[in-house]
C-alpha positions in Angstrom: 221.5 234.4 23.4 218.5 233.7 26.0 220.2 235.6 29.0 221.1 238.4 26.6 217.3 238.5 25.4 216.3 238.9 29.0 219.0 240.8 30.6 218.1 244.2 31.9 221.7 245.7 30.8 221.6 248.7 28.6 223.6 247.2 26.1 222.4 243.7 26.0 220.6 244.1 22.6 223.1 245.5 21.1 225.5 242.6 22.1 222.5 240.3 20.9 222.4 241.6 17.6 226.3 241.8 17.0 226.4 238.2 17.9 223.6 237.3 15.5 225.2 239.2 12.7 228.6 237.4 13.2 226.7 233.9 13.5 224.8 234.7 10.3 228.2 235.8 8.4 229.8 232.3 9.6 226.7 230.9 8.2 227.2 232.4 4.9 230.9 232.2 4.5 231.6 228.7 6.0 228.5 227.1 6.1 228.2 226.8 9.8 224.7 226.3 11.5 224.6 228.7 14.5 224.0 225.8 16.5 227.4 224.4 15.9 228.8 228.0 17.2 229.6 229.3 20.7 231.1 232.5 21.5 234.9 231.9 22.0 235.7 235.6 23.0 233.8 238.7 23.8 235.5 241.5 24.9 235.3 245.6 24.9 238.1 248.0 24.3 238.6 251.7 24.5 237.5 253.8 21.5 238.8 257.5 20.6 237.1 260.4 22.9 235.7 263.5 21.5 236.6 266.4 23.6 233.7 269.0 23.7 233.5 272.3 26.0 231.0 272.6 28.7 229.6 275.6 29.3 229.0 276.3 32.8 227.5 279.2 35.2 229.7 282.6 35.7 231.6 282.3 32.6 232.9 279.0 33.3 233.9 276.0 31.3 234.6 272.5 31.7 235.7 269.8 29.4 233.4 267.3 28.2 234.2 263.6 27.1 232.3 261.7 24.7 233.6 258.3 24.9 233.4 255.1 22.4 234.2 251.5 22.6 235.3 248.7 20.3 233.0 245.7 20.9 235.0 242.2 19.7 233.1 239.0 19.2 234.6 236.0 18.3 232.8 232.9 17.4 234.2 229.2 17.1 232.9 226.2 16.3 232.0 223.8 19.1 234.1 220.7 19.4 231.2 218.3 20.3 233.6 215.5 21.2 235.8 217.5 23.7 233.0 219.0 25.3 231.7 215.5 25.7 235.1 213.9 26.8 235.5 216.9 29.5 231.9 216.6 30.9 231.8 215.1 34.4 228.4 213.9 35.0 226.6 211.3 32.7 223.9 214.0 32.2 226.0 216.5 31.3 227.4 214.1 28.7 223.8 213.2 27.6 222.9 217.1 26.9 226.2 217.6 24.8 225.6 214.4 22.8 221.9 215.7 22.0 223.2 219.0 21.3 225.7 217.4 18.8 223.2 215.3 17.2 220.5 218.4 17.1 223.7 220.7 15.2 224.3 217.6 12.9 220.7 217.4 11.8 220.2 221.4 11.2 223.8 221.4 9.5 222.5 218.7 7.0 218.8 220.5 6.5 221.0 223.7 5.8 223.2 221.9 3.2 219.9 220.2 1.7 218.9 223.8 1.3 221.7 225.4 0.2 222.1 222.7 -2.4 218.5 223.1 -3.2 218.8 226.9 -3.9 221.8 226.2 -5.9 220.3 223.9 -8.3 217.2 225.8 -8.4 219.5 228.8 -9.3 221.2 227.0 -12.2 217.4 225.6 -13.5 216.6 229.1 -13.6 219.6 230.1 -15.4 219.1 227.3 -17.7 215.3 228.3 -18.3 216.3 231.9 -19.0 219.3 230.8 -21.4 216.5 228.8 -23.2 214.3 231.9 -23.2 216.4 234.5 -24.4 217.8 231.8 -27.0 214.2 231.0 -28.5 213.7 234.9 -28.1 216.7 235.6 -30.4 215.9 232.4 -32.6 212.4 234.5 -33.2 214.2 237.8 -33.8 216.6 236.5 -36.5 213.7 234.2 -38.1 215.0 230.8 -37.3 212.3 228.0 -37.0 213.0 225.1 -34.7 213.7 221.9 -36.4 214.5 223.2 -39.9 218.3 224.1 -39.1 218.1 226.9 -41.6 217.5 230.8 -41.2 214.7 232.5 -43.3 213.6 236.0 -44.0 210.5 236.6 -41.7 209.3 239.2 -43.9 209.1 237.3 -47.1 207.5 234.4 -45.2 204.8 237.2 -44.2 204.2 238.5 -47.4 203.9 235.0 -49.1 201.6 234.1 -46.3 199.5 237.3 -46.9 199.5 236.4 -50.9 
């Protein structure tokens, strides 16, 4: 991602944004943190061509082609154990172990955050249900603790007397 960020190529920002969107989708759908992901495949194929006429001098015409392309990005989960086993030097193994530890820590943090949001959402739903229930109880004239439905208008008339 850093290489794409500082690349001078014209389409590098586009490719970087596509990879970011794909990693966000993996995070949403499969709870995989971006530190656990790597680009397994990235390639471009030809798209359709739009043919247009190009007007030239002396009444001549030519053919212009507006070319399009398809960008295919596949992101996969990093197999840290295989990477550590395939590492040739001790320094490379150490780096992969550090990356694995950081990815595991980030994954635990994101899982805790998801659980917190789910519990917060459940608490909010329960609070909303309780508030809705209280509002409904007030509308129909139910008093808490009495266990019976009373006529609110009749009660108000009695209080006025």
